N, C-alpha and C positions, 0 to 999 in steps of 0.2 A: 560375189557374195560377201557382206560385210564380215567384219569380225566379229561383231554381236550375234549375227546369226550364225557364224561357225560355231560361237560359245555355247548356244543353245543347242543346236545338232548334237553338240558333244555331249554335253549334260545330258540330255533325252537318250543318245544311244548308250551312254552309260548307265544308265537309269533301268535302261530294258536289260543291257546284259546283268546285272546284279539282279533284276527279277526273275531273268531265266535261270539263275545258278542259284537262286535261292539262297543267297549268302546271308539276307537279312529279311524280315518280315518285308512282303510288301507296301503295308501302310505305313511302316518307317521309312522306308526308301524313299516315298512319296513325298514325305515330309521333309526328308533331306535336299531333297532333289529342290523345292520350294526355297528354303536356306540358301544354297548355292546360288540360285538365281538371284535371289534379293542381294546377297553378297556381292555378287557378280555385276549387280548394278541392272539388270534386266527388267526387274520387276521391282516396283515398289511395295512397302510393307502392306498397303492396304491391297493391292490387286494377289496378294498373295495369298491373302486370307478371305479374299471377297467369295472364293470358291464354296467355303461354308455355310454363304448363305444363298445358295443357289438355287432358284427354283426347283431346278431338276434332282437337287440334291433333296431337299425335302420331299417331294414326292417318291423318290425312289425309299428315304425312312418310313413316310407314311405307308406305303404299300407292303412292308415289313410288319407294320402294324395291323392292317386290315388282314394280312394272310395269318398272323399269329391268332388273330379272333375266330376266324374259321377253325383254324385247327382244335382251341380250346373248346368250342361249343361243340366239335364235333359235327360240323356243317357238311363236310363232304363224305361223311359216312355212309350216307345215302346214296351218293353215286358208287362209292367204291362196292357197296354191296351189291347194287344193284346192276352193276358191272359183272359182279362175278355170276349172278343169278343169269344173265342175259347169253352168257355164252355157253348155257345148259350141257356143259361137260366137252364140248367140241372144241378141241386145242386151236384150230387156226381160227374159229370164230370168237373164243375169249382173248387170244394176244391179238386180235383186229380191235375188238372193242377196248381192250387195256391201251392200247398206242394211242387209239382216237379218243379216249378220256381224259389220259394224260395230257395231249396235247391240248384239248378244248380248255380244259381246266388253267392251264399254263399260260393261255392268252389271257388271263385276266388277274393273275397271281403272279408272284415273283416264282423264278425257276426252282430255287434252291427249295422253298417253304414244299412246294408239290414234290420234289425227289424226296423229301422225307417222309410226307403224308403217304405217299403210296409204295415205298418200298417194303413196309411188311404185307402190304397186299401183294403185290409182286410177287415176295417169297410164298404168300400163301397160294397164289395161282401156279407157281412152279410146282410144290408140293402136289397139288390136287392132280394137276395135269401130269406128275411124272416128269417134268422138264427141270433139266438143268438151271439153277438159276441165273447162270453166266449167260444163258442163252436169253435173258430176259431183262437183266439192268442195265448193259449197255443202252438197250433199246428204251428203257425208261428214261435214261438220262436224255438220249438224244431226241426222245418226245416231248422233254419239256423244253428244250432247246428249240427245236423246229416250231411248235406251238405258240412260243415267245415272240415269235417273228409277225404276228397275223395283226397284233393290235398295238399302238403306242405304249400302252400300259403291261404289255406282255414280258419286256425284260428291261431292266437298267439300260442296257446300251440304248434300245427305242427312245428312252426319256432323255438320255445325253444328246444323240442325234437330234431329236428335236429342239431341244436348248440352243445347239450349234446352229440349226435352222434361222431360229427366231433372233438370236444374236447377229447373224448376218442380214438381218434388214429383211428377211422374207417370209412370207405369210405363215404361219404358226401351224404345226401339223396336227389335224384331227386324229380322234380315236381311233377310227375306222379307215383310215385316209388308203390305207395300204393293206386293205383287208382281203381284196382279193387276189391280188398278186402273192400276198403273203398266205393265202388258205394255198393256193396253187401249189408253192414251192413248199412247204409244210407236208402236203398230201402226197408229194412227188418223193419228199423223203421218206416218209411212212411208207409208202406202197415200194419204196426198194427194201426196207428193212423187213417187212413182211415176205417177200421175195426172196431175199438174197441172206437175209442173218441168218436162217439156220444153218446155212453152211459156211457163211463165214466165220461166226461164232466158236468159241470153244466149248467145250464141255467139261465144266469145274463145278465142283459142289462147296455150298458152305460147308465150314468145317463142321457142324452140329446138324447138317441135314443128313438124307441120306437117298441119294438118287441113285437109282441103280447105273453101274458103268460109268459114274465119274470119278476122277480123281481127288481124294482128298488130299488137303493141303500138310504141309508138315509147320508146325511151330518150333520156334525154339524158346526153352527156359530154362530154370533152376532148379535144383533140388538139393537137399542139405541132410548130411547124416549126424543126426546131434549126437551128444555125450551118450553114452549108455545105447546106443544102436546095435541089435545084433548082427548088426552088418560089418561093423567096425573089425579091420583085419583081414576080411574077405578081398579078394580081387575084385575090380570092376569087372572084366569078362564074367566072372561067375556071375555078380548080381544081375547084369544088362541081359544076360542070356537068357534069364526065366521070362525076358519082356522082348519079344522081338519086333523091331519095328523102331528100335530106339538106336541113335548115334552120339556117342560122346564128343564134345567138343572143346570143353576146357574144365579143369579143377583149378579150385580156387581157393586156397591154403592160408588164410591169414594175410599176409600182406602178399604171398606170393601166387603168380598164375603160371599153370601149366597147361600148353596147348597140345593139342594132338599128333601124334599119334600117342594115345594115353599107356597103354596094354603094354606097348613095349617098352615104356620109360619105368626103371626100377622105383624111381622117386614118386609115382604116382600108378602103381601097380597096384595096390592096396590101399584100401580105403582107411581114412585116418578120421577119430572125432573132429567136427564141426566143417568138415570137408563141404564145400558146395560143389556140385558137379553141373557145368553148362551142359545140355545136351538138345537134340533135336530128333524129332518123332510126330507121330499120327496123335491126334488127339485121347483115341482110346488108348494107347500103348502109355503116353504120359498119366492117364486117370489109372491105370493099372498099376504102375510104379508107386504113385505118391499116396496108394491107400492100402500099402504094406505098411506095416509095423517096422518101426526103425530107420522109414525113409520120410521126412518132411518136406516142407515149404520152407525158405527163410522167415524169420520172424517178420520184416517188414515185409512181407506180402502177404499175411492176414493169417485169421484162426480157421479157414475153412477145414482143416485136416483136423483140428481139435473139435469143429463140427461134428465129423465123421468117427471121431472116438468116442463121443458122446450117444452114438447110435442114431443121428440125424442123415435124412436120406439126400446124401451129396449129388451134385448136378452139375455139367458143365455147360457152359452157355458163350454165344459168341454177342458182342457189343461193337458197334459202330459209333464211335465220338460224333456228335452231333455239330453240324456248322457253328452254332450258336453255344456250346456247350462250355461251362466254366472252366473245364478241366482243361481245355485247350493252353497251351503255353506252362501246365504244371505238371509236378510229378505226381505218380499214385502215392508215395509216401508222404509229400506235402499236403496233396488233398484229401489225405485220413481215408481214402476210398474204403478200407477196409473196416473202418470202427463206424464209418455211416451207412455202410451196407451189409450190416449184419453180420460181419466176419467174411464176407464173399473174399476170394482172393483172385488177384490176375496173375496167371502163371505163364501169360506169354504175348507179346505185342507183334501184329504185323503190320507193316506201314509199306502200301503198295504191295509190289511183288517181294519185298525185303523183310527178312527175320530179324529183328533188332535184336542183336547180342549183347547188349548192355545188362548190368543187372535191372530187371524190372520196374523195381520201385524207383530207380533215378531217371528215368525216361520222360522228357517233357513230351505229353503228349501233343496231337496235330488233328485239324478235323479230318475225319474219314479214317484213323488207327481202325483197327481191329482187335478188341481186346479179346483174349481167351480165358475165361473165369470161372472159379469153382465155386458153386455157394451151397446152401441149403433150400430143396426145393421148396420147403415154406417160405422163403424170403423171394421167391421170382418174381411176385407182383411189385415187390418193392424197386427191385431193377427195372423191370417194364416201364413203373411209372416214374418216369424221370426225365428230366430236361437235359440230364448229361449225355444220353446216349441211347439208340436204336436197339433193343433186342433182336436177335434175328431167328424169332420164332413166334409163331399165331400173327393176329390180326388186328388184335386187341388195343385200343390205343385208349388212352386217359382222357375222359372227358368230365370236365367240371361241371359246365353248365349245360348239359345236352336241351334244356327248357329254351335256351336264349338262340338255338341253330339258326330258326325260321328269322329271328332279328338280325344274325349276323349276315345270312344272304341278303336280307331285305338292305342292309346299310352298303354293301358292296354293289349290289344292283342298281340302287339309286346314284350314288358314284359315277357308276359306269355311265347309266342314261343322261345323267344332268352334264356330265362331261362332254359325252356324246353331243347332245342339244347345244352345248356352248353357252349353256346359262352362265358357267363359271370357268376361269381356268383350271386345268389339270389339277395342279398344285394345290390349289384352293381345295377343291373337291376332296382330293386326297386326304389333305390335313380335316376337314371337316368329318370325312368317314372314319378317321382314327379319333378322333375327339368321342365321336358317336360310340364308336366300340367300346370306349371307357366309361362314358357317363351311363350307357344303357346297361353294364354290367358282363358284357360279353369278355371281358378283358380288363383286369387289374391293371391299374395304372403301372404299377412295380413291374408287371410281366410284359407291358407295352414298351418300356424303357427296355429291357431285356433281349426282346425280338428285335431292335434295330440291330445290325450287324456293323460295329463301330468300325472294323477294318475295313469294310465296303466303304463306309462313309469317307473316312480318312484318304484312301485310296483315290476317290471320283473329285473331292478335292483338290487333291493335289496335281490330278491329270489336268483339272479344268485350270490351275493355276500354270503348268507347263504348255496348255493348249495358248493362254494368253500371251505367255513369253515367246513361242514361236509366231504369233503373228504380229508381236511389236517390232521383234526383232527380224523383221522380214525373212525367215526361215521357211514360210509356208510358201512364200510367192516363189522362192527359189527353187523349190522341191516341184511346183506346180508346173514350172519353167523347164525342171529338166525331164518330168511326165512327158507333158505335151512335145518337148523337141523331140525325144524317143519313138513316142507311138502315135502323134498327133496326124503325122502323113500317112499312117495306116487307117485313121477316119477314128469317128467317135467310139463305134462299138469295140475296138481296139485297146482304146484307153478306157472303157468302161472293163473289159476284161482284166487287163493290167491291176485295176485299184481293185476290183475284187480279190483278183489272187493274191495281190500284195496285202491287202486287210485280213486274208484267209491265214497265210502264212504268218504274219505277226500274233494273228490272234491265237495262233497254235503253239505260241511261247509265251504269251504275255497275256492280262487281264483284257477283255473284251471291250470293257467299260474304256481302258486306256485307248484302244483301237477308235472308238467310235470318238471320243475328246479330239483326236491328234489327227484321224482321217479327216472326218467331216468337212472343217474349214479347207484342207486341201483339194478336197471334191468339188467344191463350190469353186474356189479360187481356178482349178483346173478349166471350170465349165465358163468361166470369164474370158479366160484366154483364147478358149477356142470359138467364143461368141453365140455359144449355146444355152439353153436353159439348164438349170443345173439339177434337176428332179432325178434324171436317169444314173445319175453320179452319186447325190445324196442317197438315194436307197439301194444302186448296186454297194455301198459300202455297208448301208445298215445291214443288208443280207450277209456281206462276207464276214460283217464283224461277229455274226452270230452262226458262222460256219466252221465250227470247232470241234472238228470229230476224228481226228488222226492222233489226239495226244489226250492223256490225261490230266495234265495239269492248265491248260488256256482256261476251263470252265471248271466252275463250282461242282457242277454235278457230277461231271468226268469222274473228277478226284472223289467224290462221295462215295458213287459205286465201284472203285476201284477194288477195295479190300472186299467187301461184302461179296461181292462177285467171284473172287479169285482170281482177275484177270493181271496179265503182264503187259507190258508196256506197248507189245508188238499186236496184242490182240486189238488194240485201238486202232493203229497202222491198218491191221489188213482189213476192217470194215470200213474206217472211217476216211480212206483216201479213195475207194470206189465212190461212197458216198457224197463226198466233197465234190469229185466230177461229176456225178450227175445232177446235184444242186447247182454246178457251175453254169452246165449247159442249160438247164431249166432258167437260171435268173438271167444268162446271154438272150433268152427267149422272151421270157416274160417283163423284164423291166422295161425295153423299147419298145415292146409293146404296149403296155401302159402308160409309160412316160415317153412319147418318142423325142427323138433328135431333133428339138424344134430352136431355130436361131432366134435370138434376142432380137425383138424388134425395137428399134431407138425410140 
């Protein structure tokens, strides 16, 4: 292996490690890796930025716009409401229809917007059937992933695989070229979820829901005892004893902090004016405490208690930060959350299964964070109708141009049909569809730009540049030689199995887009060394790159449902590993059946 190839592999491995450890944002890491490769002389500046004009990247961006147009016009409302009616109250039938509907829609839309659209619908189904949301939200995420494997536009991963195929000089992939094996693959996964999901998934409730027998999560928040509070001078033990279910964690007194045990510490045993108490408890207990006279939220958390004092009906709601939310990367204080939302106050933040113990107003928000907020009941619609987050109650969606719904559907259908008939390339049709959404008024230009997930775009461009570096340096050829040397004697099916499992393992840790970009050229190179047609290895990688079910971090939809479902990391492992094994077996049967291992004819 040349020194240049060794350098590229070292940069690639270092990039993957930083992505896994989440030391820096993934898109920033992708840019840094490009800069390192240019400085190292592996890439020219032109090659480094060429990915930003890649046709697959343009298609992905346009698909975000098409999805946003469908959401804004309420085009999927008919589908979701029909789905609820078709179940007719039967639990098994409703859940089955739900999974099939989500997978079917995801075959023609980006997976993340589909999860965003159907999250409130799934919560409504859970409430109607008296099922814990945790029994349905992981299946929601998995159904979007499985549905995305059926068509070329089902997910950005497929588009990137298709782009790599064209770059290798092979015939371009058609929209439905892998629909038959994709549908078999997806239905196998959905059947597993329907049969085993109830037994393998936990029973946990959203904090604002009330599912009998479910475990309500505890949140960490802070309260303050202002000057003049009736509780000043009393012991914390006395005050907290009146509200069971609260556990004190820390007292913040000026610049000093005192951690538990607080009651036994003479310096923190009694309440002083201005004390801030960090505590943990169930939402109901927290609500009881902050509703009393003399207990308030710190000023930076907003004016919810002031509203309560004026006789307003205050309520507690749970909000999930949207994937494209303008709040991502900002603090609640910096975003002026309370002022913008009528005095609503966020009193706790849950990230995955971690209760963040920093001062709430200083926490930088991430996609999927769950916010526990207190607000005036009269302002609920203001919170519900925002693009910053999803409120985890009700199924109402903000629909600005419902009269354009049929037009939006027509645009998407036209894009799909014309691309399937190969009238124009997929990238051109997606761009034309996105422009049509704007020109017809389905989506304002401002919202079209905001619909595009810039971090995903930068990540894809960065990984495309890394793929070019691996090919130019000979790293791909070296890796292909290692794989064929290790597994080649066992036959092509063993090589296919090795590629699928390797792609799946890497995808559990990093973006599926990165797996598609880096592994597709590897599969093509391995096929060349074995003297076989590349299709089985290409599609083995395509299915493996979308087989992330065992962690909440490898796929954006898995991360998105983590907070609303009250999940823990091991919940994904418990159901994800058996599902992955089932899909591995299915792929090893279906892929060679549809694309046989055929020798390349001279």
